[in-house]
C-alpha angles and dihedrals in degrees: 000000000000117000106259095175088097091078088064099045106033123035119230119221130186125223122199126186113213140168134171103223092188093060109116094223089051092051090046090050090048097050104077090053094058088068089210095305122127115256090248091062094061115070110230094020101094109128094230084073089065100034122126132195097167096279087141090069090061092040094058096038093049089054092050092046099043105025104039093160092073111113104202133007110210116199110201113205144142104262095305137123124224091205095220096133093102092051092050092047090051099046105021107019096163090060099058089111094050093075117087124183112213120195122215090241090066098055092038093052108144088018099063092130087078092060136139095045128179093183120112089196092053093047095045088053086063101045096098088064092069106130111244096013115151120245086244115054139157119223121213131182107221093249092061120094138181113233099177138036117281133192129215090255087062085069107025129026130172089357094300129101117257108248113211114199148057140267117260134179114257109277100255093156090055090055092047092050091048090051093048092050091049094054094045089053094047103041101029112022094037093233103137093170095058119133126179124250110268108261124227089210097044093048089055091046093051090056093051089045090053092057095048105268109146112183109016144024136204105250120204128194130220095296129123109275127225110218135185108219098200094056094056094038087057092047098050088042087061096038104041095156090055090049095049095045093057095048095048100078115102092204131029107281136198090231092061124097123225114259098215091045088056090051091050094050092046087055092049089053090051092057102266112156099167093128116168140170118263094246085201140145111204123202132190100168100172113110097004129136123264114283096033095118090046093053094049093047088051091051091050091052094047101045109065093189093069109098104157132058126196119190115183129190093010089153089071096056129094115268090245092062092048093049091048093051094044091047090055090048088053090054095043091049091044092240096135 
């Protein structure tokens, strides 16, 4: 059995990154860095990356419901407020003081020249610098929810984070495809400034490559991620140029490595073999046929191994789909 004594000796915190991309002050802050270009012309600047339809509410409440051992939940944002205090007071009144709002200026202290940033990979690379953060923490994107009870050993076992994913060969085809796209745009479409869309796979591979992996990488899906703060803190202290290069991009860039992938591969180099299945249901409801949401909900209810739910681009869906999914989440979390 996994060692659950960790819960009694080392607290476990959660970190969530969040932004309301529809906020007028955010849009005004973004405008000067577009340099007159449309959003679609800048990889990593599409507004769907910053959209919010109150997923953060379900993310936080699901943690309080299904991971009650968590000490603090740090919400990292750019001088914004997710306005979930009333929901927490209503459903988990004793946990009001567990929610901490963290401004980008705090984690970028000493690196303020890189602010403002609209880049999740840059922000993620700074998360370990949150003041008061536990050595063991779990990182959530705001569109990821818990749908079943979890225990500390689901996240940390035998003093190591649990790594959820699978080994893949380095993504050669994706590099070839990006190169082809670039040359087509430059030579045929007369678009010399074209840059490929940052790839989820390539970002993970670049982290593995940075650490000396040559042929394969440990690929993770859209689950929450268990991270050991000390391990990454030591690595960045010894590799400051690597750190600053990765946080310097204003928008997500194809040349950046994925921070969580770096953490995972540091763990593997340290001897961590806590490999586990994703236990994930992944939804992209936009543009799907009728019944897609119902089928996914039924799958989650039937498969008791599914503990995590990721729902992407929910802002692009019809109101009826959002209402159906959030209604099911209300029921699952006991909020009705």
